[in-house]
Each structure stands twice: as C-alpha cells, then as structure tokens.
C-alpha positions as CSV (number, residue, x, y, z in Angstrom):
1,M,81.5,59.1,-76.7
2,R,79.5,56.8,-79.0
3,K,77.5,59.8,-80.4
4,F,80.8,61.2,-81.9
5,V,81.7,58.0,-83.8
6,K,79.2,58.3,-86.7
7,P,80.1,62.0,-87.5
8,L,83.8,61.2,-87.2
9,I,83.3,58.3,-89.7
10,A,81.5,60.7,-92.1
11,V,84.2,63.3,-91.9
12,L,87.0,60.8,-92.4
13,A,85.1,59.4,-95.4
14,G,84.9,62.9,-96.9
15,M,88.5,63.6,-96.3
16,A,89.5,60.3,-97.9
17,M,87.4,61.1,-100.9
18,S,88.9,64.6,-101.2
19,L,92.5,63.5,-100.8
20,G,91.9,60.6,-103.2
21,L,90.5,62.9,-105.9
22,Q,93.3,65.4,-105.4
23,A,95.9,62.5,-105.8
24,V,94.3,61.5,-109.1
25,G,94.6,65.1,-110.4
26,V,91.2,66.7,-109.8
27,E,91.1,70.4,-109.0
28,P,91.3,70.9,-105.2
29,L,88.1,72.9,-105.1
30,Y,86.1,70.2,-106.8
31,A,87.7,67.5,-104.7
32,K,86.7,69.4,-101.5
33,L,83.1,69.9,-102.7
34,A,82.9,66.1,-103.5
35,G,84.2,65.4,-100.0
36,L,81.6,67.6,-98.5
37,A,78.9,65.8,-100.5
38,V,80.2,62.5,-99.2
39,V,80.0,63.8,-95.7
40,A,76.4,64.9,-96.2
41,V,75.4,61.6,-97.7
42,V,77.0,59.5,-95.0
43,I,75.4,61.6,-92.2
44,T,72.0,61.3,-94.0
45,V,72.4,57.5,-94.2
46,F,73.3,57.2,-90.6
47,W,70.5,59.5,-89.6
48,R,67.9,57.6,-91.6
49,R,69.1,54.3,-90.1
50,S,68.9,55.5,-86.5
51,A,65.5,57.0,-87.2
52,G,64.2,53.7,-88.6
53,I,63.0,55.2,-91.8
C-alpha cells in the first residue's frame, strides 16, 4: 500500500495544478500539459530521493 502513496501524491499535485490554472483562465490544454509536467517533476524528485542520488 505504501508504494502507491508517492504516485498518488504526484497525480493529485498535477490535478491541483491543472484545475488551479483552469480556474485562473488558462486554456485547458495548456493547463493539462502543465499538470503533466508537475506529475513528472514530482515523480522524478521522489525517485531521486529514494535512490539516494
């Protein structure tokens, strides 16, 4: 169960970013792309921390 927490946090952060940008008035496509970028960054940060790099 613990192995699903970090990816879930990454996805929730991306969704929050996307919804926040859409609420401000950014085009939905660009907001979703920014959300995907946030997911990629958060997963990368978690992966590097767990690898000890």
